[in-house]
ZADO-1210 file (C-alpha; in nm, 4 decimals, padded with zeros to 6 digits):
<atoms>
<atom x="-01.2549" y="02.1653" z="-06.3835" code="MET" pos="1"/>
<atom x="-01.1081" y="02.5197" z="-06.4532" code="ARG" pos="2"/>
<atom x="-00.7656" y="02.5363" z="-06.4669" code="SER" pos="3"/>
<atom x="-00.6286" y="02.8056" z="-06.1706" code="MET" pos="4"/>
<atom x="-00.3095" y="03.0387" z="-06.2429" code="ASN" pos="5"/>
<atom x="-00.0186" y="02.8554" z="-06.0245" code="PRO" pos="6"/>
<atom x="00.0656" y="03.2479" z="-05.8878" code="LEU" pos="7"/>
<atom x="-00.2954" y="03.2674" z="-05.8367" code="THR" pos="8"/>
<atom x="-00.3228" y="02.9337" z="-05.6100" code="TRP" pos="9"/>
<atom x="00.0123" y="03.0197" z="-05.4542" code="LEU" pos="10"/>
<atom x="-00.1510" y="03.3635" z="-05.3191" code="ALA" pos="11"/>
<atom x="-00.4505" y="03.1995" z="-05.1574" code="ILE" pos="12"/>
<atom x="-00.1869" y="02.9800" z="-04.9822" code="SER" pos="13"/>
<atom x="-00.0269" y="03.2594" z="-04.8144" code="VAL" pos="14"/>
<atom x="-00.1057" y="03.5721" z="-04.6435" code="ALA" pos="15"/>
<atom x="-00.0800" y="03.9209" z="-04.7645" code="ALA" pos="16"/>
<atom x="00.2263" y="04.0973" z="-04.7237" code="MET" pos="17"/>
<atom x="00.4907" y="04.2590" z="-04.9003" code="LEU" pos="18"/>
<atom x="00.7757" y="04.3337" z="-04.7003" code="LEU" pos="19"/>
<atom x="01.0558" y="04.6045" z="-04.8662" code="THR" pos="20"/>
<atom x="01.3966" y="04.5674" z="-04.7237" code="ALA" pos="21"/>
<atom x="01.7329" y="04.6971" z="-04.7363" code="GLY" pos="22"/>
<atom x="02.0276" y="04.5153" z="-04.9864" code="ILE" pos="23"/>
<atom x="02.1252" y="04.2908" z="-04.6728" code="ALA" pos="24"/>
<atom x="01.7786" y="04.0661" z="-04.6783" code="MET" pos="25"/>
<atom x="01.8298" y="03.7316" z="-04.8506" code="ALA" pos="26"/>
<atom x="01.8031" y="03.3460" z="-04.8264" code="GLY" pos="27"/>
<atom x="01.5543" y="03.2401" z="-04.5875" code="ALA" pos="28"/>
<atom x="01.3659" y="03.5272" z="-04.4380" code="HIS" pos="29"/>
<atom x="01.3019" y="03.5103" z="-04.0486" code="GLY" pos="30"/>
<atom x="01.0018" y="03.3216" z="-04.0389" code="GLY" pos="31"/>
<atom x="00.8055" y="03.6439" z="-04.2234" code="ALA" pos="32"/>
<atom x="00.4565" y="03.6191" z="-04.3205" code="LYS" pos="33"/>
<atom x="00.4532" y="03.5302" z="-04.6864" code="ALA" pos="34"/>
<atom x="00.3469" y="03.7923" z="-04.9989" code="SER" pos="35"/>
<atom x="-00.0059" y="03.8134" z="-05.1445" code="ASN" pos="36"/>
<atom x="00.1328" y="03.7152" z="-05.5027" code="ILE" pos="37"/>
<atom x="-00.1388" y="03.7758" z="-05.6895" code="ASP" pos="38"/>
<atom x="-00.1019" y="04.1730" z="-05.5774" code="GLU" pos="39"/>
<atom x="00.2505" y="04.2339" z="-05.6752" code="LEU" pos="40"/>
<atom x="00.2608" y="04.3982" z="-05.9926" code="PRO" pos="41"/>
<atom x="00.4888" y="04.1934" z="-06.2883" code="ALA" pos="42"/>
<atom x="00.8259" y="04.3949" z="-06.4369" code="ARG" pos="43"/>
<atom x="00.7253" y="04.4305" z="-06.7929" code="ASN" pos="44"/>
<atom x="00.8182" y="04.6637" z="-07.0609" code="GLY" pos="45"/>
<atom x="00.7571" y="04.7514" z="-07.4252" code="ASP" pos="46"/>
<atom x="01.0705" y="04.5172" z="-07.4715" code="TRP" pos="47"/>
<atom x="01.1786" y="04.3365" z="-07.7500" code="SER" pos="48"/>
<atom x="01.2042" y="03.9364" z="-07.6951" code="ASP" pos="49"/>
<atom x="01.5731" y="04.0060" z="-07.7557" code="ASP" pos="50"/>
<atom x="01.5679" y="04.3098" z="-07.5270" code="GLU" pos="51"/>
<atom x="01.4235" y="04.0815" z="-07.2568" code="THR" pos="52"/>
<atom x="01.6604" y="03.8299" z="-07.2844" code="ALA" pos="53"/>
<atom x="01.9679" y="04.0561" z="-07.2797" code="LYS" pos="54"/>
<atom x="01.8159" y="04.2398" z="-06.9931" code="GLY" pos="55"/>
<atom x="01.7946" y="03.9119" z="-06.7705" code="ARG" pos="56"/>
<atom x="02.1450" y="03.8427" z="-06.8843" code="GLU" pos="57"/>
<atom x="02.2937" y="04.1697" z="-06.8159" code="GLN" pos="58"/>
<atom x="02.1577" y="04.1395" z="-06.4430" code="LEU" pos="59"/>
<atom x="02.3201" y="03.7822" z="-06.4237" code="ILE" pos="60"/>
<atom x="02.6612" y="03.9174" z="-06.5574" code="ARG" pos="61"/>
<atom x="02.6228" y="04.2222" z="-06.3077" code="ALA" pos="62"/>
<atom x="02.5783" y="03.9770" z="-05.9835" code="PHE" pos="63"/>
<atom x="02.8995" y="03.7694" z="-06.0997" code="ASP" pos="64"/>
<atom x="03.0828" y="04.1108" z="-06.1687" code="ALA" pos="65"/>
<atom x="03.0107" y="04.1919" z="-05.8224" code="GLY" pos="66"/>
<atom x="03.0578" y="03.8893" z="-05.6912" code="TRP" pos="67"/>
<atom x="03.3994" y="03.8221" z="-05.8442" code="ILE" pos="68"/>
<atom x="03.5179" y="04.1547" z="-05.7036" code="ARG" pos="69"/>
<atom x="03.4080" y="04.0667" z="-05.3675" code="VAL" pos="70"/>
<atom x="03.6399" y="03.7176" z="-05.3135" code="ILE" pos="71"/>
<atom x="03.9268" y="03.9343" z="-05.5301" code="ALA" pos="72"/>
<atom x="03.9062" y="04.1492" z="-05.2369" code="SER" pos="73"/>
<atom x="03.9035" y="03.8952" z="-04.9793" code="ARG" pos="74"/>
<atom x="03.5807" y="04.0673" z="-04.8221" code="LYS" pos="75"/>
<atom x="03.4352" y="03.6781" z="-04.8061" code="ASP" pos="76"/>
<atom x="03.6798" y="03.5975" z="-04.5567" code="LEU" pos="77"/>
<atom x="03.6152" y="03.8694" z="-04.3536" code="GLU" pos="78"/>
<atom x="03.2049" y="03.7777" z="-04.3785" code="ILE" pos="79"/>
<atom x="03.3046" y="03.3961" z="-04.3025" code="LEU" pos="80"/>
<atom x="03.4885" y="03.5343" z="-03.9571" code="ALA" pos="81"/>
<atom x="03.2299" y="03.6685" z="-03.7870" code="SER" pos="82"/>
<atom x="02.9550" y="03.4089" z="-03.8695" code="GLU" pos="83"/>
<atom x="02.7726" y="03.2571" z="-03.7112" code="PRO" pos="84"/>
<atom x="02.6689" y="03.4652" z="-03.4766" code="SER" pos="85"/>
<atom x="02.6643" y="03.2038" z="-03.1940" code="ASN" pos="86"/>
<atom x="02.9989" y="03.0673" z="-03.2873" code="GLN" pos="87"/>
<atom x="03.2036" y="03.3813" z="-03.4939" code="PRO" pos="88"/>
<atom x="03.4242" y="03.2081" z="-03.7110" code="GLY" pos="89"/>
<atom x="03.3013" y="02.8274" z="-03.7243" code="ALA" pos="90"/>
<atom x="03.1740" y="02.9269" z="-04.0626" code="ALA" pos="91"/>
<atom x="03.5247" y="02.8755" z="-04.1877" code="LEU" pos="92"/>
<atom x="03.4913" y="02.5328" z="-04.0982" code="SER" pos="93"/>
<atom x="03.1699" y="02.4396" z="-04.3147" code="TYR" pos="94"/>
<atom x="03.1537" y="02.6785" z="-04.5901" code="MET" pos="95"/>
<atom x="03.3596" y="02.5520" z="-04.8959" code="VAL" pos="96"/>
<atom x="03.4668" y="02.7519" z="-05.1615" code="ARG" pos="97"/>
<atom x="03.3509" y="02.6307" z="-05.4981" code="LEU" pos="98"/>
<atom x="03.5848" y="02.7792" z="-05.7641" code="ALA" pos="99"/>
<atom x="03.3117" y="02.8112" z="-06.0370" code="ASP" pos="100"/>
<atom x="03.4286" y="03.1748" z="-06.0915" code="CYS" pos="101"/>
<atom x="03.7879" y="03.2542" z="-06.0330" code="LEU" pos="102"/>
<atom x="03.8586" y="03.6162" z="-05.8581" code="PRO" pos="103"/>
<atom x="03.9880" y="03.7752" z="-06.1627" code="GLN" pos="104"/>
<atom x="03.7767" y="04.1142" z="-06.2039" code="PRO" pos="105"/>
<atom x="03.9722" y="04.2269" z="-06.4851" code="GLU" pos="106"/>
<atom x="03.7986" y="03.9673" z="-06.6985" code="ILE" pos="107"/>
<atom x="03.4738" y="03.9969" z="-06.5492" code="ALA" pos="108"/>
<atom x="03.3257" y="04.3070" z="-06.7334" code="GLU" pos="109"/>
<atom x="03.0107" y="04.4902" z="-06.6417" code="TRP" pos="110"/>
<atom x="02.7630" y="04.5599" z="-06.8508" code="PRO" pos="111"/>
<atom x="02.7762" y="04.8854" z="-07.0006" code="GLU" pos="112"/>
<atom x="02.4905" y="04.9210" z="-07.2478" code="LYS" pos="113"/>
<atom x="02.1754" y="04.8478" z="-07.0075" code="PRO" pos="114"/>
<atom x="01.8386" y="04.7122" z="-07.1741" code="VAL" pos="115"/>
<atom x="01.5090" y="04.5695" z="-07.0490" code="GLY" pos="116"/>
<atom x="01.4910" y="04.4411" z="-06.6926" code="MET" pos="117"/>
<atom x="01.8456" y="04.5630" z="-06.6142" code="PHE" pos="118"/>
<atom x="01.8063" y="04.9064" z="-06.7291" code="LYS" pos="119"/>
<atom x="01.4698" y="04.9309" z="-06.5398" code="ASP" pos="120"/>
<atom x="01.6020" y="04.8229" z="-06.2190" code="ILE" pos="121"/>
<atom x="01.9456" y="05.0570" z="-06.2601" code="LEU" pos="122"/>
<atom x="01.6494" y="05.3370" z="-06.3497" code="GLU" pos="123"/>
<atom x="01.3825" y="05.2462" z="-06.0751" code="THR" pos="124"/>
<atom x="01.6368" y="05.1859" z="-05.8029" code="GLY" pos="125"/>
<atom x="01.4188" y="04.8946" z="-05.7261" code="VAL" pos="126"/>
<atom x="01.5010" y="04.5109" z="-05.7138" code="ILE" pos="127"/>
<atom x="01.2508" y="04.2530" z="-05.6598" code="ARG" pos="128"/>
<atom x="01.4061" y="03.9066" z="-05.4547" code="GLN" pos="129"/>
<atom x="01.2101" y="03.6182" z="-05.3411" code="LEU" pos="130"/>
<atom x="01.3119" y="03.4742" z="-05.0073" code="VAL" pos="131"/>
<atom x="01.1539" y="03.2000" z="-04.8127" code="GLN" pos="132"/>
<atom x="00.9545" y="03.2220" z="-04.4598" code="GLY" pos="133"/>
<atom x="01.1694" y="02.9943" z="-04.2819" code="VAL" pos="134"/>
<atom x="01.2284" y="03.0693" z="-03.9194" code="PRO" pos="135"/>
<atom x="01.5428" y="03.2199" z="-03.8402" code="GLU" pos="136"/>
<atom x="01.6476" y="03.0074" z="-03.5224" code="THR" pos="137"/>
<atom x="01.9133" y="02.8216" z="-03.4484" code="PRO" pos="138"/>
<atom x="01.7152" y="02.4951" z="-03.4154" code="GLU" pos="139"/>
<atom x="01.6921" y="02.5797" z="-03.7891" code="ASN" pos="140"/>
<atom x="02.0121" y="02.4182" z="-04.0150" code="THR" pos="141"/>
<atom x="01.9204" y="02.7703" z="-04.2382" code="SER" pos="142"/>
<atom x="02.0260" y="02.9938" z="-03.9747" code="TRP" pos="143"/>
<atom x="02.4004" y="02.8947" z="-04.0039" code="TYR" pos="144"/>
<atom x="02.3879" y="02.9814" z="-04.3450" code="PHE" pos="145"/>
<atom x="02.1866" y="03.2562" z="-04.4037" code="SER" pos="146"/>
<atom x="02.3621" y="03.5198" z="-04.2592" code="GLY" pos="147"/>
<atom x="02.6337" y="03.4846" z="-04.4658" code="ILE" pos="148"/>
<atom x="02.4440" y="03.4365" z="-04.7575" code="SER" pos="149"/>
<atom x="02.2681" y="03.7917" z="-04.6881" code="GLN" pos="150"/>
<atom x="02.6038" y="03.9574" z="-04.6356" code="ARG" pos="151"/>
<atom x="02.7604" y="03.7655" z="-04.9470" code="TYR" pos="152"/>
<atom x="02.4477" y="03.9458" z="-05.1333" code="GLN" pos="153"/>
<atom x="02.5142" y="04.2763" z="-04.9740" code="GLU" pos="154"/>
<atom x="02.8604" y="04.3018" z="-05.0769" code="ALA" pos="155"/>
<atom x="02.7351" y="04.1966" z="-05.4363" code="VAL" pos="156"/>
<atom x="02.5115" y="04.4745" z="-05.4729" code="PHE" pos="157"/>
<atom x="02.7590" y="04.7584" z="-05.2853" code="ALA" pos="158"/>
<atom x="02.9604" y="04.6708" z="-05.5957" code="GLU" pos="159"/>
<atom x="02.6953" y="04.7098" z="-05.8145" code="ILE" pos="160"/>
<atom x="02.5588" y="05.0405" z="-05.6798" code="GLU" pos="161"/>
<atom x="02.9365" y="05.1749" z="-05.6842" code="LYS" pos="162"/>
<atom x="02.9832" y="05.0716" z="-06.0216" code="HIS" pos="163"/>
<atom x="02.6528" y="05.2592" z="-06.1833" code="TYR" pos="164"/>
<atom x="02.6278" y="05.4864" z="-05.9146" code="ASP" pos="165"/>
<atom x="02.2844" y="05.4038" z="-05.8146" code="VAL" pos="166"/>
<atom x="02.1172" y="05.3358" z="-05.4968" code="GLU" pos="167"/>
<atom x="01.9307" y="04.9946" z="-05.4470" code="LEU" pos="168"/>
<atom x="01.5957" y="04.9141" z="-05.2906" code="THR" pos="169"/>
<atom x="01.5430" y="04.5320" z="-05.2524" code="VAL" pos="170"/>
<atom x="01.1920" y="04.4461" z="-05.2077" code="GLU" pos="171"/>
<atom x="01.1323" y="04.0705" z="-05.0886" code="SER" pos="172"/>
<atom x="00.8685" y="03.8857" z="-05.1921" code="VAL" pos="173"/>
<atom x="00.8021" y="03.6002" z="-04.9228" code="VAL" pos="174"/>
<atom x="00.6986" y="03.2406" z="-04.9678" code="VAL" pos="175"/>
<atom x="00.6376" y="02.9924" z="-04.7043" code="PRO" pos="176"/>
<atom x="00.8358" y="02.6723" z="-04.6519" code="PRO" pos="177"/>
<atom x="00.8309" y="02.3388" z="-04.8861" code="GLY" pos="178"/>
<atom x="00.8306" y="02.3342" z="-05.2376" code="ARG" pos="179"/>
<atom x="00.6933" y="02.6040" z="-05.4495" code="LEU" pos="180"/>
<atom x="00.6246" y="02.6938" z="-05.8080" code="PRO" pos="181"/>
<atom x="00.8691" y="02.9791" z="-05.7850" code="ILE" pos="182"/>
<atom x="01.0290" y="02.9163" z="-06.1303" code="THR" pos="183"/>
<atom x="00.6737" y="03.0587" z="-06.2012" code="SER" pos="184"/>
<atom x="00.7462" y="03.3461" z="-05.9982" code="LEU" pos="185"/>
<atom x="01.0135" y="03.4144" z="-06.2419" code="LEU" pos="186"/>
<atom x="00.8399" y="03.3469" z="-06.5619" code="ASN" pos="187"/>
<atom x="00.5676" y="03.5831" z="-06.4952" code="ALA" pos="188"/>
<atom x="00.8125" y="03.8576" z="-06.3671" code="ASN" pos="189"/>
<atom x="00.7129" y="03.9017" z="-06.0472" code="LYS" pos="190"/>
<atom x="00.9799" y="03.8330" z="-05.8997" code="VAL" pos="191"/>
<atom x="01.3685" y="03.9628" z="-06.0441" code="ASP" pos="192"/>
<atom x="01.5667" y="03.7377" z="-05.8903" code="PHE" pos="193"/>
<atom x="01.5392" y="03.4359" z="-05.6563" code="ILE" pos="194"/>
<atom x="01.8124" y="03.4364" z="-05.3416" code="THR" pos="195"/>
<atom x="02.0223" y="03.1514" z="-05.2557" code="GLN" pos="196"/>
<atom x="01.7627" y="02.9299" z="-05.1888" code="LEU" pos="197"/>
<atom x="01.8149" y="02.6665" z="-05.4082" code="ASN" pos="198"/>
<atom x="02.1686" y="02.4607" z="-05.4966" code="ALA" pos="199"/>
<atom x="02.1949" y="02.4562" z="-05.8328" code="SER" pos="200"/>
<atom x="02.2575" y="02.0833" z="-05.8799" code="GLY" pos="201"/>
<atom x="01.8529" y="01.9994" z="-05.8081" code="GLY" pos="202"/>
<atom x="01.5084" y="02.0499" z="-05.9629" code="ASN" pos="203"/>
<atom x="01.2247" y="02.2608" z="-05.9247" code="SER" pos="204"/>
<atom x="00.8857" y="02.1939" z="-06.0877" code="GLN" pos="205"/>
<atom x="00.9994" y="01.9040" z="-06.3017" code="GLY" pos="206"/>
<atom x="01.3243" y="02.0937" z="-06.4612" code="LEU" pos="207"/>
<atom x="01.6774" y="02.0896" z="-06.3419" code="ARG" pos="208"/>
<atom x="01.7190" y="02.4493" z="-06.2521" code="ARG" pos="209"/>
<atom x="02.0005" y="02.4936" z="-06.4339" code="ARG" pos="210"/>
<atom x="01.7713" y="02.4211" z="-06.7554" code="ILE" pos="211"/>
<atom x="01.4889" y="02.6179" z="-06.6415" code="SER" pos="212"/>
<atom x="01.6695" y="02.9340" z="-06.5049" code="ARG" pos="213"/>
<atom x="01.9835" y="03.1604" z="-06.5181" code="ARG" pos="214"/>
<atom x="02.2377" y="03.1340" z="-06.2729" code="PHE" pos="215"/>
<atom x="02.5317" y="03.3406" z="-06.1331" code="SER" pos="216"/>
<atom x="02.8366" y="03.1976" z="-05.9912" code="CYS" pos="217"/>
<atom x="02.8031" y="02.9940" z="-05.6901" code="THR" pos="218"/>
<atom x="02.7890" y="03.2051" z="-05.3566" code="MET" pos="219"/>
<atom x="02.7761" y="02.9884" z="-05.0939" code="SER" pos="220"/>
<atom x="02.8882" y="02.5860" z="-05.1085" code="ALA" pos="221"/>
<atom x="02.9003" y="02.3398" z="-04.8550" code="SER" pos="222"/>
<atom x="02.9298" y="01.9670" z="-04.8122" code="SER" pos="223"/>
<atom x="02.7242" y="01.7346" z="-04.6601" code="GLN" pos="224"/>
<atom x="02.7926" y="01.5207" z="-04.3503" code="PHE" pos="225"/>
<atom x="02.6253" y="01.2020" z="-04.1855" code="ILE" pos="226"/>
<atom x="02.5677" y="01.2326" z="-03.8555" code="HIS" pos="227"/>
<atom x="02.5596" y="00.8913" z="-03.6436" code="ILE" pos="228"/>
<atom x="02.4837" y="00.8603" z="-03.2664" code="PRO" pos="229"/>
<atom x="02.8203" y="00.8104" z="-03.1141" code="GLU" pos="230"/>
<atom x="02.6510" y="00.4840" z="-02.8973" code="LYS" pos="231"/>
<atom x="02.5567" y="00.3598" z="-03.2386" code="SER" pos="232"/>
<atom x="02.6825" y="00.0463" z="-03.4001" code="ARG" pos="233"/>
<atom x="02.7021" y="00.2399" z="-03.7370" code="LEU" pos="234"/>
<atom x="02.9954" y="00.4406" z="-03.6378" code="VAL" pos="235"/>
<atom x="03.2086" y="00.1122" z="-03.7229" code="GLU" pos="236"/>
<atom x="03.0213" y="00.0494" z="-04.0149" code="GLU" pos="237"/>
<atom x="02.9827" y="00.3496" z="-04.1805" code="ILE" pos="238"/>
<atom x="03.2707" y="00.5685" z="-04.2759" code="LYS" pos="239"/>
<atom x="03.1977" y="00.7199" z="-04.6107" code="SER" pos="240"/>
<atom x="02.8592" y="00.8001" z="-04.8643" code="LEU" pos="241"/>
<atom x="02.9508" y="00.4856" z="-05.0233" code="ASN" pos="242"/>
<atom x="02.8952" y="00.2624" z="-04.7446" code="ASP" pos="243"/>
<atom x="02.5599" y="00.4522" z="-04.6524" code="LEU" pos="244"/>
<atom x="02.4397" y="00.4002" z="-05.0230" code="MET" pos="245"/>
<atom x="02.5362" y="00.0523" z="-04.9267" code="ALA" pos="246"/>
<atom x="02.2991" y="00.0295" z="-04.6733" code="ARG" pos="247"/>
<atom x="01.9426" y="00.0835" z="-04.7618" code="PRO" pos="248"/>
<atom x="01.7787" y="-00.0719" z="-04.4224" code="ASP" pos="249"/>
<atom x="01.9426" y="00.2951" z="-04.2868" code="VAL" pos="250"/>
<atom x="01.6788" y="00.5308" z="-04.1997" code="SER" pos="251"/>
<atom x="01.7851" y="00.9206" z="-04.2752" code="ILE" pos="252"/>
<atom x="01.6827" y="01.2664" z="-04.1512" code="CYS" pos="253"/>
<atom x="01.7460" y="01.5574" z="-04.3558" code="ALA" pos="254"/>
<atom x="01.6660" y="01.9546" z="-04.3433" code="GLY" pos="255"/>
<atom x="01.5611" y="02.1450" z="-04.6832" code="PRO" pos="256"/>
<atom x="01.9374" y="02.2047" z="-04.7519" code="LEU" pos="257"/>
<atom x="01.9970" y="01.8176" z="-04.7999" code="THR" pos="258"/>
<atom x="01.6569" y="01.6761" z="-04.8937" code="THR" pos="259"/>
<atom x="01.7034" y="01.6758" z="-05.2515" code="GLN" pos="260"/>
<atom x="02.0652" y="01.5344" z="-05.2256" code="ALA" pos="261"/>
<atom x="02.0153" y="01.2442" z="-05.0052" code="ALA" pos="262"/>
<atom x="01.6611" y="01.1699" z="-05.2199" code="GLN" pos="263"/>
<atom x="01.8508" y="01.1592" z="-05.5114" code="ALA" pos="264"/>
<atom x="02.1963" y="00.9789" z="-05.4081" code="TYR" pos="265"/>
<atom x="01.9789" y="00.7121" z="-05.1778" code="LEU" pos="266"/>
<atom x="01.6600" y="00.6432" z="-05.3627" code="PRO" pos="267"/>
<atom x="01.6165" y="00.2717" z="-05.1814" code="GLU" pos="268"/>
<atom x="01.6492" y="00.4906" z="-04.8235" code="HIS" pos="269"/>
<atom x="01.3769" y="00.6153" z="-04.5984" code="THR" pos="270"/>
<atom x="01.4381" y="01.0018" z="-04.5992" code="VAL" pos="271"/>
<atom x="01.1917" y="01.2029" z="-04.3705" code="LYS" pos="272"/>
<atom x="01.2754" y="01.5773" z="-04.4505" code="THR" pos="273"/>
<atom x="01.1594" y="01.8094" z="-04.1159" code="LYS" pos="274"/>
<atom x="01.1613" y="02.1626" z="-04.3050" code="TYR" pos="275"/>
<atom x="01.0883" y="02.3217" z="-03.9767" code="VAL" pos="276"/>
<atom x="01.3286" y="02.3305" z="-03.6875" code="ASN" pos="277"/>
<atom x="01.5282" y="02.0787" z="-03.8708" code="ASP" pos="278"/>
<atom x="01.8124" y="02.0128" z="-03.6175" code="LEU" pos="279"/>
<atom x="01.6193" y="01.9761" z="-03.3136" code="THR" pos="280"/>
<atom x="01.3247" y="01.7580" z="-03.4881" code="ALA" pos="281"/>
<atom x="01.6079" y="01.5422" z="-03.6313" code="CYS" pos="282"/>
<atom x="01.7707" y="01.4734" z="-03.3489" code="ASN" pos="283"/>
<atom x="01.4557" y="01.4037" z="-03.1699" code="THR" pos="284"/>
<atom x="01.4089" y="01.1780" z="-03.4190" code="ALA" pos="285"/>
<atom x="01.7410" y="00.9739" z="-03.4133" code="VAL" pos="286"/>
<atom x="01.7618" y="01.0080" z="-03.0221" code="LYS" pos="287"/>
<atom x="01.3994" y="00.8496" z="-03.0081" code="LYS" pos="288"/>
<atom x="01.5289" y="00.5722" z="-03.2297" code="GLY" pos="289"/>
<atom x="01.2711" y="00.6672" z="-03.5021" code="SER" pos="290"/>
<atom x="01.5547" y="00.7364" z="-03.7622" code="LEU" pos="291"/>
<atom x="01.9184" y="00.5800" z="-03.7604" code="ASP" pos="292"/>
<atom x="02.1098" y="00.8825" z="-03.8747" code="VAL" pos="293"/>
<atom x="02.1054" y="01.2762" z="-03.9840" code="ILE" pos="294"/>
<atom x="02.2704" y="01.4153" z="-04.2785" code="ILE" pos="295"/>
<atom x="02.3311" y="01.7846" z="-04.2448" code="ASN" pos="296"/>
<atom x="02.5804" y="02.0651" z="-04.3991" code="PRO" pos="297"/>
<atom x="02.7506" y="02.1022" z="-04.0844" code="LEU" pos="298"/>
<atom x="03.0422" y="01.9625" z="-04.0171" code="HIS" pos="299"/>
<atom x="02.9908" y="01.9262" z="-03.6462" code="ASP" pos="300"/>
<atom x="02.6420" y="01.9258" z="-03.4785" code="LEU" pos="301"/>
<atom x="02.8114" y="02.1208" z="-03.1319" code="LYS" pos="302"/>
<atom x="02.8143" y="02.4258" z="-03.3757" code="VAL" pos="303"/>
<atom x="02.4312" y="02.3884" z="-03.2830" code="ALA" pos="304"/>
<atom x="02.4498" y="02.2732" z="-02.9154" code="ASP" pos="305"/>
<atom x="02.3895" y="01.9329" z="-03.0198" code="ILE" pos="306"/>
<atom x="02.5954" y="01.6828" z="-02.8715" code="ASP" pos="307"/>
<atom x="02.6573" y="01.3018" z="-02.9105" code="GLY" pos="308"/>
<atom x="02.7262" y="01.2108" z="-03.2631" code="TYR" pos="309"/>
<atom x="03.0335" y="01.1584" z="-03.5036" code="THR" pos="310"/>
<atom x="03.0223" y="01.3096" z="-03.8576" code="ALA" pos="311"/>
<atom x="03.1068" y="01.1575" z="-04.1326" code="VAL" pos="312"/>
<atom x="03.2018" y="01.3696" z="-04.4588" code="PRO" pos="313"/>
<atom x="03.0424" y="01.2544" z="-04.7602" code="THR" pos="314"/>
<atom x="03.2628" y="01.4365" z="-04.9951" code="LEU" pos="315"/>
<atom x="02.9466" y="01.5818" z="-05.1676" code="MET" pos="316"/>
<atom x="02.9668" y="01.9734" z="-05.2146" code="VAL" pos="317"/>
<atom x="02.6269" y="02.1704" z="-05.2967" code="ALA" pos="318"/>
<atom x="02.6382" y="02.5455" z="-05.3931" code="GLY" pos="319"/>
<atom x="02.3669" y="02.7979" z="-05.4301" code="THR" pos="320"/>
<atom x="02.3798" y="03.0701" z="-05.7066" code="PRO" pos="321"/>
<atom x="02.1296" y="03.3795" z="-05.7423" code="LEU" pos="322"/>
<atom x="01.8698" y="03.2549" z="-06.0093" code="TRP" pos="323"/>
<atom x="01.7015" y="03.4845" z="-06.3459" code="VAL" pos="324"/>
<atom x="01.4166" y="03.3580" z="-06.5462" code="ALA" pos="325"/>
<atom x="01.5106" y="03.2023" z="-06.8681" code="ALA" pos="326"/>
<atom x="01.3640" y="03.1980" z="-07.2270" code="GLU" pos="327"/>
<atom x="01.1583" y="02.8896" z="-07.3660" code="GLY" pos="328"/>
<atom x="01.0382" y="02.7451" z="-07.0152" code="ILE" pos="329"/>
<atom x="00.6363" y="02.7385" z="-06.9545" code="GLU" pos="330"/>
<atom x="00.5177" y="02.6390" z="-06.6418" code="CYS" pos="331"/>
<atom x="00.1376" y="02.5554" z="-06.6895" code="PRO" pos="332"/>
<atom x="-00.1400" y="02.5053" z="-06.3779" code="SER" pos="333"/>
<atom x="-00.2695" y="02.1167" z="-06.3713" code="ASP" pos="334"/>
<atom x="-00.5462" y="02.2571" z="-06.2001" code="GLY" pos="335"/>
<atom x="-00.4643" y="02.1290" z="-05.8749" code="ASP" pos="336"/>
<atom x="-00.3750" y="02.3494" z="-05.5857" code="PRO" pos="337"/>
<atom x="-00.1510" y="02.1079" z="-05.3921" code="LYS" pos="338"/>
<atom x="00.0680" y="02.0177" z="-05.6618" code="THR" pos="339"/>
<atom x="00.3978" y="02.1811" z="-05.7746" code="GLU" pos="340"/>
<atom x="00.3220" y="02.2685" z="-06.1487" code="ASP" pos="341"/>
<atom x="00.5518" y="02.1262" z="-06.4189" code="GLU" pos="342"/>
<atom x="00.7764" y="02.3069" z="-06.6737" code="CYS" pos="343"/>
<atom x="00.8653" y="02.2445" z="-07.0095" code="PHE" pos="344"/>
<atom x="01.1083" y="02.3495" z="-07.2681" code="GLU" pos="345"/>
<atom x="00.8870" y="02.5054" z="-07.5402" code="THR" pos="346"/>
<atom x="01.1221" y="02.3623" z="-07.7700" code="GLU" pos="347"/>
<atom x="01.3458" y="02.0583" z="-07.6931" code="ARG" pos="348"/>
<atom x="01.6947" y="02.0327" z="-07.7791" code="LEU" pos="349"/>
</atoms>
């Protein structure tokens, strides 16, 4: 069987549509139709390997410089005070500040000699982001975070625009919900960066993301909570993540913002993932008795108008940065359009 390019089979699996949008578009993308990946031009230039690597690193440093200025000015707090739209200010209770980049703009320098892709982005005024077409409705956990992610990114790009005196147009490449070869898209230069879709601790295409991609400061972070039906005996038996880890008989419902962490920390448990409408789907599954508990990054399901649960904090925090391609990573197709092609390092340490 002839090996199919991973980007080709991704294109076949999705509808043809490239969305051009303003800076505010990031993270999940309103259930929009997916893009035809094959028709997207790659951002390539007559750049040396050194210039390619340096340009990618410059983009990451520009993201970091912008974000550090956002938190130094406390614009992030202004954003949280008005989110989510159904309960303004509730985000202050479920968003976590992960201090991997401190608000010290005096030592967060901007790249002043752009090369490679970063220079091309500034000169063309166009930057292409990868987003996921998850429905933007309150039935999805992502809805309670995507507005924040979008506005965080908008604030970062405003800082970049101000410093470099440019106006940037963001083109959104949309992929459908679920696990897809998005590291391959970065490597092929089909997108310039991946929005806050992926937690930094997770994996994609067989590699830890912190190895297979460059990553910025953590912008959005949240904890995970075990939601137990109020009338369940488990309310008295599970008071922590450690208690749940010791009970492999307890089955779990998780959404896309939780599933990798839940499966990794609880490998002996049954973990069912609901990628679309995960809040309502998990609530239905637990209320019907087919699953026992929900793990979710909302501190209280009442934020999503779901009653009848007791929340147990796991004290486990996950954060999402922006992602840019790294060198020395290859992701060849295995010829099966139903699988997520494995990536590997070309030179193992």
